[in-house]
C-alpha positions, 0 to 999 in steps of 0.5 A: 782530567789529565793530558799527556804529550805522546813524544815525552810521556808527561802528565798534567793534573787537572782538578775535577770540579773541585770548588770550593776547596777544603782542607784534606784529612788523612784517611785510615787504612782499610782492612784486608778482605778476601778479593776475587782473583786478580787480573793477569799481568798487563801486556801492552800492545799498540792498537792497529786501528782506522784513523777515525778511531785514533782520533777519538781514542777507545771511547768515542761519542756519547750517543754510541754504544759504550762499555765501561770496565771497572777495575779495583786497584789494591795497594798491598804495600800500604794495606790500602785495598777495596772491601766488598762494602766499599766496592758495592758503594762505588758500584751504586755510584756508577749506576747513579752516574749512568742513570743521570747521564741517560736522563740528561741525554734524553733531554737532548733527544739522545738515547744512551747505550752504556753497559757497566758493572752491575755488581753481580757475582762474577761480573765480566766487567769487574776486576781487581788488580794488585798494583806494582807502582805506589799510589800518591793520592792527595789534593794534587793527585800527581800519580807517577809516570810508572803508575800511568804506564802500568794503567795504560798496559792494564787497560790494553790487556783488558780490552780484548776481542772477546770483550768487544764480541760479547758487547758488540762494540769496540768503544771501551772505557775504564773506571779505575778505582784507587783505594786512597784519598785523592782528586779524581782525574781522567786520562783522555786520548788527544787527537795528536796522540795517534796510536799512543795513549789510546786507552782512556780511563778515569781514576776514581779515588775512594775518598774526596781529598778536599773533604774536611772528614773522610767522605767517599767521592760523590756520584757527581764526580763519577759522572763528571769524570765519565763525561771526560771520556766522551770529550767534555771539557773542564769549565772551571778556572784553571782548565787546560782545555785550549778554548776554555779561558777566563772569559768563558769560565766567568760566563759559565759561572753566571749562565750555567752555575749547575753545569757538572763540568763547572763543579761537582759540589752542591751550592754549599760545598758539600757532596751529595750521595742520594742524587746528582743535582747538576745538569749538562748545559747546552755548551757541554752538550755541544762539546760532546755531540749531543747537539749540533749547536749552542748559544755560545758559538756567537759569543766565543768564536773559538768554540766553532773549532770544537770537534765533538768528542775530540780533545786537542792540545791546542797551542801547547806542544814540546816548545811549551815544556819547562826544561826541568819541571816535566810539566806542560804549560797551557 
């Protein structure tokens, strides 16, 4: 997951369950194919919304009706685009991720209502878009501020009154598919952002940058990133969530080794494509509002300050910026 400070428009890269780390490999360019008509040019517009919605961002709690819009980004400058076959594979992974989320939530007595692109022709939840900014990808996936600004504007353009009326909800998240190798991340809204960075989106790379060979991102990675939209914190070492420290990470590794917010890989470090062999632990369930409590509250008092589904910057702020690096320290 990535986070931004509204006043300075900065980004911080946070990896998506990327242990164990593996050497990256250059992925060959994808062939050109005929694509559906691209989306209109983005026109950003700051939302005028009640304070409660500005607290959460465009996606709120997992138990509430939510729509996920898929956008396939094509980088014509480098010839990196989405083929029909690649799009179909990603649609299958999204379906698997949502099915897994539904099953996991049911274990906590919650019935989900998540609408997403089903892969049908002329789906109202699937778009292609030709990028103006260049993609970077790679292990760090430090996409440019130009890219992030363009994606903000694109999401604002696609979140229309017609879309909300069609599906009967204003809770809209975006799945942006990048046709290169990288480490997938999510741009989540923080409570302190107010009306800034309201639209929340996952950036899902075509290939896993940590794989020794060219491998697509796994359905578990899709589910991990989608959970960020609903307020799930990273639970691995290096997480920037203010209440996730080394002590909590070590506890999760020992107590909930299969929590999807700890790692998306199988025990042997491989990607699985036929199933998601992970769980939403009671700790993660508490953070996203599937349950009102968890055993960890007594062990880690900072968790009592968690607002389900809401991210906070914690102690980080403008005073924590390194003058020349453009990176927020947490």
